[in-house]
KEKE-3310 file (N, C-alpha, C; in steps of 0.2 Angstrom, whole numbers, plus 5000, padded with zeros to 4 digits):
npx = (4729:4727:4738:4740:4746:4753:4760:4767:4778:4784:4788:4798:4807:4814:4811:4803:4787:4784:4784:4776:4769:4760:4753:4759:4773:4777:4775:4784:4796:4807:4814:4813:4821:4832:4836:4842:4852:4872:4875:4867:4852:4847:4833:4828:4813:4795:4791:4787:4776:4783:4785:4801:4809:4818:4823:4822:4829:4830:4818:4809:4804:4800:4809:4810:4825:4836:4849:4862:4873:4888:4894:4900:4900:4906:4903:4915:4923:4930:4923:4921:4909:4893:4885:4867:4860:4842:4834:4822:4805:4807:4809:4815:4813:4814:4830:4828:4827:4836:4847:4852:4858:4866:4876:4878:4882:4893:4900:4901:4909:4921:4922:4921:4927:4922:4906:4898:4880:4871:4852:4844:4828:4822:4811:4801:4788:4788:4784:4782:4776:4766:4766:4773:4787:4804:4816:4828:4839:4842:4844:4830:4813:4805:4809:4822:4833:4847:4853:4846:4851:4867:4867:4857:4856:4868:4876:4866:4871:4885:4885:4878:4884:4899:4911:4923:4936:4941:4940:4941:4937:4923:4908:4898:4884:4873:4858:4853:4842:4848:4860:4863:4862:4872:4882:4880:4880:4894:4902:4900:4904:4915:4924:4922:4918:4925:4924:4916:4900:4889:4875:4869:4870:4860:4870:4871:4860:4857:4859:4859:4861:4871:4861:4851:4843:4838:4837:4850:4864:4880:4892:4906:4911:4898:4890:4879:4873:4857:4846:4833:4818:4808:4793:4783:4791:4796:4806:4808:4801:4795:4785:4779:4772:4777:4788:4787:4796:4791:4787:4799:4805:4798:4794:4805:4812:4802:4796:4796:4805:4816:4819:4831:4844:4843:4844:4855:4865:4863:4869:4880:4889:4892:4895:4909:4916:4911:4913:4926:4934:4948:4962:4962:4956:4941:4938:4928:4916:4908:4894:4886:4873:4872:4861:4853:4835:4831:4842:4853:4865:4871:4873:4881:4892:4895:4899:4910:4920:4922:4927:4937:4943:4947:4956:4954:4951:4941:4934:4926:4911:4903:4888:4884:4873:4865:4852:4840:4837:4836:4840:4852:4859:4862:4872:4879:4886:4898:4909:4908:4911:4923:4931:4928:4934:4946:4950:4944:4947:4961:4954:4946:4941)
npy = (4783:4785:4789:4786:4798:4792:4781:4787:4796:4782:4778:4788:4787:4775:4763:4751:4745:4731:4712:4703:4712:4716:4706:4693:4683:4679:4660:4658:4667:4667:4660:4666:4676:4670:4666:4675:4680:4679:4671:4664:4664:4656:4647:4648:4653:4657:4661:4657:4646:4634:4629:4634:4641:4645:4639:4650:4648:4661:4670:4660:4655:4653:4659:4670:4668:4674:4666:4670:4664:4665:4670:4654:4648:4635:4620:4613:4623:4635:4651:4666:4677:4688:4696:4704:4717:4722:4735:4750:4745:4736:4721:4704:4703:4713:4712:4704:4714:4725:4725:4713:4710:4720:4715:4705:4708:4715:4705:4695:4704:4704:4715:4712:4699:4683:4681:4673:4679:4682:4685:4690:4690:4705:4711:4715:4706:4698:4698:4711:4728:4743:4752:4747:4747:4743:4730:4733:4725:4722:4715:4716:4725:4720:4707:4697:4700:4702:4691:4680:4685:4682:4669:4661:4663:4663:4650:4642:4647:4641:4629:4622:4629:4633:4641:4653:4652:4663:4679:4689:4687:4688:4698:4709:4720:4735:4743:4756:4756:4743:4747:4753:4741:4732:4738:4742:4726:4724:4730:4723:4710:4708:4697:4686:4696:4705:4714:4730:4739:4753:4760:4774:4775:4776:4781:4788:4788:4797:4810:4829:4847:4859:4867:4858:4853:4845:4843:4849:4854:4846:4851:4854:4860:4864:4854:4840:4829:4820:4820:4818:4812:4817:4812:4815:4822:4828:4817:4818:4822:4815:4818:4826:4821:4818:4810:4802:4803:4794:4784:4776:4772:4767:4754:4748:4754:4762:4775:4778:4784:4776:4776:4783:4781:4767:4766:4775:4764:4755:4764:4768:4776:4780:4767:4764:4769:4763:4749:4747:4750:4747:4755:4744:4734:4732:4734:4749:4756:4769:4773:4788:4802:4819:4824:4819:4815:4810:4817:4811:4812:4821:4811:4801:4810:4814:4804:4800:4811:4806:4794:4798:4804:4793:4788:4780:4771:4775:4771:4782:4785:4796:4807:4821:4826:4816:4807:4797:4785:4770:4773:4785:4777:4764:4772:4775:4761:4756:4763:4756:4742:4745:4745:4734:4723:4724:4721:4709:4700:4693:4681:4674:4661)
npz = (4915:4931:4943:4961:4973:4983:4976:4966:4976:4981:4970:4967:4976:4973:4977:4972:4969:4973:4966:4973:4981:4971:4968:4965:4961:4942:4938:4929:4927:4935:4928:4916:4917:4921:4909:4902:4909:4912:4922:4935:4943:4961:4968:4983:4990:4993:4981:4968:4964:4971:4988:4994:5005:5017:5035:5047:5065:5072:5068:5070:5059:5041:5029:5014:5001:4992:4979:4969:4956:4951:4932:4921:4936:4947:4956:4960:4964:4975:4982:4983:4994:4993:5004:4999:5005:5007:5002:5012:5014:5003:4997:4995:4982:4974:4971:4960:4949:4945:4951:4952:4938:4936:4944:4937:4924:4926:4931:4920:4910:4916:4924:4936:4948:4948:4959:4974:4977:4990:4994:5005:5012:5022:5027:5041:5041:5034:5020:5006:5011:5009:5017:5027:5039:5037:5043:5046:5049:5061:5079:5087:5095:5085:5080:5079:5068:5067:5071:5063:5051:5052:5059:5054:5041:5036:5040:5032:5019:5019:5020:5009:4999:4989:4997:5000:5013:5021:5029:5022:5009:5010:5011:5016:5008:5004:5000:5005:5019:5018:5017:5030:5037:5032:5039:5052:5056:5049:5057:5069:5068:5063:5063:5054:5041:5031:5021:5018:5011:5007:4999:4997:5013:5029:5040:5053:5064:5072:5066:5068:5066:5074:5079:5080:5070:5056:5043:5037:5029:5031:5042:5047:5059:5065:5071:5078:5091:5091:5103:5107:5104:5090:5084:5074:5066:5049:5039:5026:5009:4996:4981:4987:4998:5014:5024:5039:5053:5065:5057:5052:5064:5074:5075:5077:5086:5095:5101:5113:5130:5130:5116:5109:5118:5112:5099:5098:5102:5092:5081:5067:5066:5080:5084:5078:5088:5100:5097:5094:5083:5072:5062:5047:5050:5045:5028:5019:5010:5002:4992:4989:4987:4982:4982:4991:4996:5010:5015:5018:5014:5024:5036:5030:5027:5040:5045:5038:5042:5057:5055:5050:5058:5068:5060:5048:5033:5020:5005:4993:4983:4974:4970:4966:4961:4963:4968:4978:4974:4961:4948:4952:4958:4952:4942:4950:4955:4945:4953:4963:4961:4955:4964:4972:4966:4964:4978:4979:4969:4973:4977:4969:4960)
capx = (4728:4728:4741:4740:4752:4759:4763:4774:4782:4789:4792:4804:4813:4819:4808:4798:4783:4786:4778:4774:4762:4757:4748:4764:4778:4775:4778:4792:4796:4814:4815:4814:4827:4841:4839:4843:4859:4877:4876:4861:4848:4845:4827:4825:4807:4789:4788:4788:4773:4784:4791:4810:4809:4826:4823:4826:4829:4831:4812:4805:4799:4803:4812:4815:4830:4838:4856:4865:4880:4891:4896:4903:4900:4909:4903:4920:4929:4928:4920:4917:4902:4891:4877:4864:4853:4838:4831:4817:4799:4807:4810:4822:4811:4818:4835:4829:4825:4839:4853:4857:4857:4872:4883:4878:4886:4899:4904:4902:4913:4927:4924:4922:4927:4915:4910:4891:4878:4864:4847:4837:4820:4823:4804:4795:4782:4790:4782:4782:4770:4769:4767:4776:4793:4809:4817:4836:4842:4846:4839:4824:4807:4801:4812:4831:4835:4852:4854:4844:4857:4873:4866:4853:4857:4874:4874:4863:4876:4890:4882:4876:4889:4907:4912:4929:4932:4942:4936:4944:4930:4916:4906:4892:4882:4865:4858:4848:4842:4852:4865:4863:4863:4878:4888:4880:4882:4901:4906:4900:4907:4923:4928:4918:4916:4929:4922:4907:4897:4885:4874:4865:4867:4859:4875:4872:4854:4856:4863:4858:4866:4874:4855:4846:4841:4840:4840:4855:4871:4886:4898:4912:4910:4891:4884:4879:4868:4851:4846:4827:4813:4801:4791:4779:4796:4798:4813:4811:4798:4793:4780:4775:4771:4779:4790:4789:4802:4790:4784:4805:4808:4794:4793:4811:4816:4797:4794:4797:4810:4822:4821:4838:4847:4843:4847:4863:4870:4865:4871:4886:4894:4894:4899:4914:4920:4910:4917:4934:4936:4954:4964:4962:4951:4938:4940:4925:4914:4901:4891:4880:4871:4872:4853:4849:4830:4831:4848:4857:4871:4874:4874:4887:4898:4899:4902:4917:4922:4922:4930:4945:4948:4951:4963:4950:4950:4935:4933:4918:4907:4899:4885:4882:4866:4862:4846:4839:4834:4841:4845:4858:4863:4867:4878:4885:4890:4903:4914:4908:4913:4930:4933:4927:4936:4954:4949:4940:4952:4966:4952:4943:4942)
capy = (4780:4791:4785:4789:4802:4789:4776:4792:4794:4777:4776:4793:4784:4771:4757:4750:4741:4722:4710:4701:4715:4715:4698:4686:4682:4675:4657:4656:4674:4668:4656:4671:4680:4665:4666:4684:4681:4676:4668:4661:4665:4649:4650:4648:4656:4653:4665:4654:4640:4629:4633:4631:4643:4645:4639:4653:4649:4667:4671:4656:4654:4650:4667:4670:4670:4672:4666:4672:4660:4669:4664:4648:4643:4626:4618:4612:4628:4640:4657:4673:4679:4695:4698:4712:4718:4727:4744:4751:4744:4734:4713:4700:4700:4719:4711:4701:4719:4728:4722:4706:4712:4725:4713:4699:4710:4716:4700:4693:4706:4706:4721:4711:4693:4679:4678:4672:4685:4679:4693:4687:4695:4707:4713:4711:4701:4690:4702:4718:4729:4748:4756:4744:4748:4737:4727:4737:4721:4722:4711:4722:4721:4717:4702:4695:4701:4700:4683:4677:4685:4681:4664:4658:4664:4663:4643:4640:4647:4639:4622:4623:4634:4631:4647:4655:4652:4669:4685:4694:4685:4688:4704:4714:4727:4736:4750:4763:4753:4739:4750:4752:4735:4731:4744:4738:4719:4724:4732:4718:4703:4709:4692:4684:4700:4709:4722:4731:4742:4755:4762:4777:4772:4781:4779:4793:4790:4804:4817:4835:4852:4861:4871:4855:4856:4837:4843:4855:4851:4843:4856:4851:4866:4864:4848:4837:4824:4822:4818:4818:4810:4821:4808:4817:4828:4826:4818:4817:4823:4814:4820:4832:4816:4818:4805:4806:4800:4787:4777:4774:4770:4765:4748:4745:4757:4764:4781:4780:4789:4774:4775:4786:4775:4761:4772:4775:4757:4752:4769:4763:4782:4780:4762:4763:4768:4758:4742:4751:4747:4751:4754:4740:4728:4733:4739:4750:4760:4771:4778:4793:4808:4824:4831:4813:4818:4809:4819:4805:4815:4825:4807:4800:4815:4816:4795:4800:4814:4801:4788:4800:4805:4786:4785:4774:4774:4774:4773:4785:4786:4802:4810:4830:4829:4812:4806:4791:4781:4765:4778:4786:4770:4760:4775:4774:4755:4753:4763:4749:4736:4745:4742:4727:4720:4725:4715:4701:4697:4687:4677:4672:4653)
capz = (4919:4936:4947:4967:4975:4986:4973:4966:4982:4982:4963:4966:4981:4970:4981:4966:4970:4973:4962:4979:4986:4965:4967:4966:4955:4939:4939:4924:4929:4936:4922:4909:4920:4919:4903:4902:4915:4911:4927:4937:4952:4964:4971:4990:4992:4991:4976:4960:4966:4977:4994:4996:5008:5021:5042:5053:5071:5075:5070:5072:5054:5035:5025:5006:5000:4983:4979:4964:4957:4944:4925:4923:4942:4948:4963:4963:4967:4981:4977:4987:4995:4995:5005:4995:5010:5003:5006:5014:5009:4999:4999:4990:4973:4971:4970:4953:4945:4940:4955:4952:4932:4937:4944:4932:4920:4927:4932:4913:4904:4919:4929:4943:4948:4950:4966:4975:4981:4991:4996:5011:5015:5029:5029:5048:5042:5027:5013:5008:5012:5004:5025:5035:5039:5037:5051:5047:5051:5068:5083:5090:5098:5078:5080:5080:5061:5066:5072:5057:5044:5055:5061:5050:5033:5035:5040:5025:5013:5022:5020:5003:4994:4990:5000:5003:5021:5022:5027:5016:5003:5014:5010:5017:5005:5004:4998:5009:5026:5019:5020:5036:5041:5031:5040:5058:5056:5048:5062:5074:5065:5058:5063:5049:5037:5031:5016:5019:5005:5009:4994:5001:5019:5036:5046:5058:5064:5076:5063:5068:5065:5081:5078:5079:5064:5054:5036:5036:5027:5034:5044:5053:5064:5066:5071:5088:5091:5091:5110:5107:5095:5090:5080:5070:5064:5042:5038:5017:5003:4989:4975:4993:5002:5020:5027:5046:5058:5068:5050:5052:5068:5081:5076:5078:5094:5098:5101:5120:5133:5130:5110:5109:5119:5109:5093:5101:5104:5086:5077:5065:5068:5086:5086:5076:5095:5105:5095:5094:5078:5071:5056:5044:5052:5039:5019:5018:5003:5005:4989:4991:4982:4985:4983:4994:4999:5016:5018:5020:5013:5029:5038:5027:5028:5048:5048:5036:5048:5062:5054:5047:5066:5070:5056:5046:5028:5017:5000:4992:4977:4976:4963:4969:4958:4962:4974:4983:4970:4957:4944:4954:4962:4944:4940:4957:4953:4944:4957:4970:4956:4952:4973:4975:4961:4967:4984:4979:4965:4974:4980:4962:4960)
cpx = (4732:4734:4742:4745:4757:4764:4771:4781:4788:4792:4800:4808:4817:4817:4801:4794:4784:4781:4775:4769:4758:4751:4753:4768:4775:4778:4785:4795:4805:4816:4816:4821:4833:4842:4843:4853:4865:4877:4867:4858:4845:4838:4826:4818:4802:4786:4786:4784:4776:4789:4795:4812:4815:4821:4825:4825:4828:4823:4809:4799:4802:4803:4814:4821:4833:4845:4859:4874:4883:4892:4902:4906:4901:4909:4908:4924:4926:4926:4918:4912:4901:4885:4875:4858:4849:4837:4824:4812:4801:4807:4815:4820:4814:4826:4835:4828:4830:4845:4855:4860:4864:4878:4884:4883:4891:4906:4906:4908:4920:4929:4922:4922:4922:4916:4900:4889:4870:4861:4844:4833:4821:4816:4801:4791:4784:4786:4783:4776:4773:4771:4769:4784:4799:4811:4826:4841:4846:4842:4834:4817:4803:4804:4819:4832:4845:4856:4851:4849:4862:4872:4865:4855:4863:4877:4870:4869:4882:4888:4882:4879:4895:4910:4920:4930:4936:4939:4938:4940:4925:4914:4898:4890:4876:4863:4851:4848:4847:4859:4868:4865:4868:4882:4888:4882:4890:4906:4906:4903:4912:4928:4926:4919:4922:4929:4915:4906:4892:4883:4868:4863:4867:4865:4874:4863:4852:4859:4856:4863:4869:4868:4849:4842:4844:4843:4844:4862:4876:4889:4901:4914:4904:4887:4884:4876:4863:4849:4839:4821:4808:4798:4785:4785:4796:4803:4815:4802:4797:4786:4776:4773:4777:4780:4791:4792:4797:4786:4791:4806:4803:4795:4801:4812:4810:4800:4796:4803:4818:4824:4829:4842:4849:4847:4855:4867:4870:4867:4877:4890:4896:4897:4907:4919:4917:4912:4924:4937:4942:4955:4965:4958:4944:4938:4931:4923:4909:4900:4885:4879:4871:4865:4848:4840:4827:4837:4853:4866:4876:4876:4881:4893:4900:4901:4909:4923:4925:4927:4938:4948:4948:4953:4959:4949:4945:4934:4926:4917:4902:4895:4882:4876:4862:4854:4845:4837:4838:4843:4852:4861:4865:4870:4882:4889:4896:4908:4915:4912:4920:4933:4931:4932:4945:4954:4947:4944:4956:4961:4945:4943:4947)
cpy = (4784:4786:4790:4794:4798:4784:4781:4792:4787:4774:4781:4790:4778:4764:4755:4745:4733:4719:4706:4704:4717:4710:4694:4688:4677:4668:4654:4664:4675:4664:4661:4674:4675:4665:4669:4683:4675:4670:4664:4661:4657:4651:4646:4652:4652:4658:4662:4648:4635:4633:4630:4637:4642:4644:4645:4652:4655:4669:4667:4652:4654:4658:4664:4670:4667:4673:4666:4667:4664:4664:4659:4646:4636:4626:4613:4617:4631:4645:4663:4672:4684:4691:4703:4711:4723:4732:4744:4749:4740:4725:4709:4699:4708:4717:4707:4707:4718:4728:4716:4708:4714:4719:4706:4701:4712:4711:4695:4697:4708:4711:4719:4702:4689:4677:4675:4678:4681:4686:4687:4692:4698:4711:4710:4707:4696:4693:4709:4722:4739:4751:4754:4746:4743:4735:4731:4731:4719:4719:4719:4718:4718:4713:4701:4692:4699:4693:4678:4678:4681:4673:4659:4657:4660:4655:4640:4640:4642:4630:4619:4624:4631:4637:4649:4655:4659:4673:4690:4692:4687:4698:4707:4721:4728:4742:4752:4758:4747:4740:4749:4745:4731:4732:4742:4731:4720:4725:4729:4712:4705:4702:4689:4688:4705:4715:4722:4737:4744:4759:4767:4775:4775:4779:4784:4795:4795:4811:4822:4838:4853:4867:4865:4852:4848:4839:4849:4851:4849:4849:4854:4853:4866:4858:4843:4831:4825:4818:4818:4817:4813:4818:4808:4822:4822:4826:4817:4818:4820:4814:4824:4829:4816:4811:4806:4802:4792:4782:4774:4769:4768:4760:4744:4748:4759:4770:4786:4787:4784:4771:4778:4782:4769:4762:4769:4769:4754:4757:4768:4770:4780:4771:4760:4765:4764:4751:4743:4747:4752:4750:4747:4732:4726:4736:4742:4755:4762:4775:4782:4798:4814:4828:4821:4816:4814:4812:4816:4807:4817:4819:4803:4802:4817:4809:4796:4806:4811:4798:4790:4803:4799:4783:4779:4775:4771:4776:4777:4785:4791:4805:4816:4830:4823:4811:4799:4786:4778:4769:4780:4780:4766:4765:4776:4765:4755:4755:4758:4744:4736:4743:4738:4722:4719:4719:4708:4696:4691:4681:4672:4665:4651)
cpz = (4926:4942:4955:4971:4978:4984:4970:4968:4981:4976:4962:4970:4979:4974:4977:4970:4969:4970:4965:4981:4979:4965:4966:4960:4950:4938:4935:4926:4931:4932:4915:4911:4920:4914:4901:4904:4910:4914:4929:4944:4954:4966:4977:4993:4991:4985:4970:4962:4969:4983:4995:5001:5015:5030:5045:5060:5074:5075:5069:5064:5048:5032:5017:5005:4994:4981:4972:4962:4950:4937:4925:4931:4942:4953:4966:4965:4972:4978:4984:4987:4997:4999:5003:5002:5006:5007:5008:5011:5002:4999:4994:4983:4972:4968:4962:4948:4940:4944:4954:4943:4931:4938:4939:4926:4919:4929:4924:4910:4911:4925:4936:4943:4950:4958:4967:4977:4982:4994:5001:5012:5022:5031:5037:5046:5037:5021:5013:5008:5011:5013:5029:5034:5038:5043:5051:5048:5055:5073:5087:5092:5091:5076:5078:5072:5062:5065:5066:5050:5047:5055:5055:5044:5030:5036:5036:5021:5014:5021:5014:4997:4993:4991:5003:5010:5024:5023:5023:5008:5007:5014:5014:5013:5006:5001:5003:5017:5025:5019:5026:5037:5040:5036:5049:5059:5055:5054:5068:5074:5060:5060:5056:5042:5037:5026:5018:5012:5007:5002:4996:5010:5026:5042:5051:5059:5068:5074:5066:5067:5071:5082:5080:5076:5061:5047:5034:5032:5031:5036:5048:5059:5066:5067:5077:5086:5094:5098:5112:5102:5096:5083:5073:5065:5054:5041:5028:5016:4998:4983:4981:4996:5008:5020:5033:5049:5062:5063:5052:5058:5073:5080:5078:5086:5098:5099:5108:5123:5131:5121:5106:5111:5114:5101:5093:5100:5095:5079:5074:5066:5074:5088:5084:5082:5100:5103:5093:5087:5073:5065:5051:5046:5047:5033:5019:5013:5004:4997:4990:4986:4987:4986:4986:4998:5007:5021:5022:5018:5019:5033:5037:5029:5036:5050:5045:5041:5054:5061:5051:5053:5069:5065:5052:5040:5025:5011:4998:4985:4979:4970:4965:4967:4959:4968:4975:4980:4967:4955:4945:4955:4958:4941:4945:4957:4949:4947:4960:4965:4955:4960:4975:4972:4962:4976:4984:4973:4965:4975:4977:4964:4954)
residu = (UNK:UNK:UNK:UNK:UNK:UNK:UNK:UNK:UNK:UNK:UNK:UNK:UNK:UNK:UNK:UNK:UNK:UNK:UNK:UNK:UNK:UNK:UNK:UNK:UNK:UNK:UNK:UNK:UNK:UNK:UNK:UNK:UNK:UNK:UNK:UNK:UNK:UNK:UNK:UNK:UNK:UNK:UNK:UNK:UNK:UNK:UNK:UNK:UNK:UNK:UNK:UNK:UNK:UNK:UNK:UNK:UNK:UNK:UNK:UNK:UNK:UNK:UNK:UNK:UNK:UNK:UNK:UNK:UNK:UNK:UNK:UNK:UNK:UNK:UNK:UNK:UNK:UNK:UNK:UNK:UNK:UNK:UNK:UNK:UNK:UNK:UNK:UNK:UNK:UNK:UNK:UNK:UNK:UNK:UNK:UNK:UNK:UNK:UNK:UNK:UNK:UNK:UNK:UNK:UNK:UNK:UNK:UNK:UNK:UNK:UNK:UNK:UNK:UNK:UNK:UNK:UNK:UNK:UNK:UNK:UNK:UNK:UNK:UNK:UNK:UNK:UNK:UNK:UNK:UNK:UNK:UNK:UNK:UNK:UNK:UNK:UNK:UNK:UNK:UNK:UNK:UNK:UNK:UNK:UNK:UNK:UNK:UNK:UNK:UNK:UNK:UNK:UNK:UNK:UNK:UNK:UNK:UNK:UNK:UNK:UNK:UNK:UNK:UNK:UNK:UNK:UNK:UNK:UNK:UNK:UNK:UNK:UNK:UNK:UNK:UNK:UNK:UNK:UNK:UNK:UNK:UNK:UNK:UNK:UNK:UNK:UNK:UNK:UNK:UNK:UNK:UNK:UNK:UNK:UNK:UNK:UNK:UNK:UNK:UNK:UNK:UNK:UNK:UNK:UNK:UNK:UNK:UNK:UNK:UNK:UNK:UNK:UNK:UNK:UNK:UNK:UNK:UNK:UNK:UNK:UNK:UNK:UNK:UNK:UNK:UNK:UNK:UNK:UNK:UNK:UNK:UNK:UNK:UNK:UNK:UNK:UNK:UNK:UNK:UNK:UNK:UNK:UNK:UNK:UNK:UNK:UNK:UNK:UNK:UNK:UNK:UNK:UNK:UNK:UNK:UNK:UNK:UNK:UNK:UNK:UNK:UNK:UNK:UNK:UNK:UNK:UNK:UNK:UNK:UNK:UNK:UNK:UNK:UNK:UNK:UNK:UNK:UNK:UNK:UNK:UNK:UNK:UNK:UNK:UNK:UNK:UNK:UNK:UNK:UNK:UNK:UNK:UNK:UNK:UNK:UNK:UNK:UNK:UNK:UNK:UNK:UNK:UNK:UNK:UNK:UNK:UNK:UNK:UNK:UNK:UNK:UNK:UNK:UNK:UNK:UNK:UNK:UNK:UNK:UNK:UNK:UNK:UNK:UNK:UNK:UNK:UNK:UNK:UNK:UNK:UNK:UNK:UNK:UNK:UNK:UNK:UNK:UNK:UNK:UNK:UNK:UNK:UNK:UNK:UNK:UNK:UNK:UNK:UNK)
# end
């Protein structure tokens, strides 16, 4: 069977075609998955014959949510909790592929203490569409997605699951777009979340070198800030298919003269100063790849430079030959687990 080039591009990116886009999940898929896990995924979605979605006041609609419960889960005990925020052109269903298994295996063998993991739907229209951008989990003209996560989903979890009250037991995590969302929300809501983890996170949306080139490697002696948006600029290529700037930013920030100020206000690297993040307020970890197709390695390294200047410690996992895909992500996962284990173990039930 011949595969269209754009499908190859999506697969190369590691943003797999979701089952929803392919015609819906099989009613018994979640049941079969839970039969293989040591823990259990609880369904709060409309993906498995019955509508169990969570209502969002912020978005004015019901939204899908999966909640993973660890091995030996006991509702009489209290657990740490993590949000897993999904990547660009994914939705909550991708959590069921390899991500939940990575968490489950690590908890089953003791590499991670038991904790609850929630994966909400962060798509703009409530479904995964190949050529639709994601919400980036911020409040924008696309919708109030920050409020949806911080108010609606968080309140639902607190009301329905036994969660430890300490912010040191609360984690924001995500991959790619979700990594951006995790850092953006963690910086804003340090009173609620102490731990933040990003995998391939775009942490400097205004990255350019001192010659205003986006594709350059990071050089602490030659970098600056993007001060104009070039909508048709190619920011990545997969199987020869270009990904252009407007495809990523237009639904969120637009492409007009106010796009850069809006990006700046939500840009994690700039938010370190805007929100005056001080040493010890956030425990941060970043896992990234040296051959990232979006050149996110340069974004990450500029973020690390600014964090270091502010005296902020950031744990790092790095694969010099890795790419922006799930294969590299799973290779980097053990480092994330080791970092998390040290910090969550005191709060395990």
